[in-house]
N, C-alpha and C positions, 0 to 999 in steps of 0.2 A: 908418291910424287913429292918433289921438292916444293916447299911453300914458305913464304916469308912470315906466315902466321899473322900476328897482330902488328908486326913492324910496319911503320909508316901510316898507321891509322890515326887520323886526326881527332876523331870523336868516337869513343867506345860505345856510345849509345846508338850509333847509326851503322848501317851496312856500308862497307867501303866499296868504292867503284871497282877495285881489282877483284872483288869477290862477286863476279857477275853470275855465276851459276848457283842458283838457289832452287832446290826442289825438295818439297816436303817441309817438315818443321825446320825453321832457320833462326836460331837465336842470334841476337846482336852480340858483339864481343863481350860487353859487360854482362849480358844475360848468360853467356857461356861460362863466364867466371863465377857468377852466382850459382848456376846449376852445379858446377863442380864443388861448390861450398855447401851443397845440400839444400839450396833455396829453390822451391818450385817457382817456375817462371812461365807466364803466358807468352808464347812466342808465335810470330807470324808463320803461316804455312803458305808455301808457294807451289805453283805448278808451272810447267813450261808451256808457253804459247806456241802456236803454229809457226811463228817467226823465230822461235828459240829463245824468247825473252822470258824472264821470270814474271809471273803474275800472282799477286797476293790473292789467295782464295779462302782465307780464314785465319783462325788462331787456335792454338792448342796448349793446354797446360802440360808442361814437361816436368819430370822428377817430382811427381805428387807425393811420393813416399819419403822424399828428403834424403836420399842416399848421397853420401859424400865421396868425392874422388880421393880425399886425403884420409889417412888413418884417424881414428876417433881422437887420439891424443895430439894430433898434429894440427897446427894452424894452416890456413890456406896460404900457399906459397906466395900468391900475389898480394895478400894482406901483409905478409911478413916483409915484402919488399916495398911497401908503401903505396901500392897502386890504389888500394881502397881500405876503408875502415870497416873491418868485419864486425866491430862492436856496434856499428850503426845499422846493421842488417835489418831490413824491414821486408817482411815476406809479402806484404800486400801492395806496396807502392814501389816506385822506382826512384825513391829519394835517398838511396844509399850514398854516403859521401865517398867520392872517388875522384881520381885524377883522370879526367876524360882524355887528356893529351899525353898520357904516360908513354905510349909507344911512338909518338911522333918524332 
């Protein structure tokens, strides 16, 4: 399906209103970027209510083994474009330095 991806998202730390269907583990945009960089993330898990709305039903640690989407010699493409500082990566907190409005 065609998707605008992260375009138009005002804050990468939050779910965007246009991404209304969430079922199962659902990382926020910044969590998805960190997951691709090999950083384990504790992400919200959703189920669909009888009314068809997402309901948070827990959390789950994703990418526990730290697998990267990028080649081992390659830098994260988003860090290379200035979205976030991969040198400030912190695996246990969400205080990584990044431009929350990068796609706005």
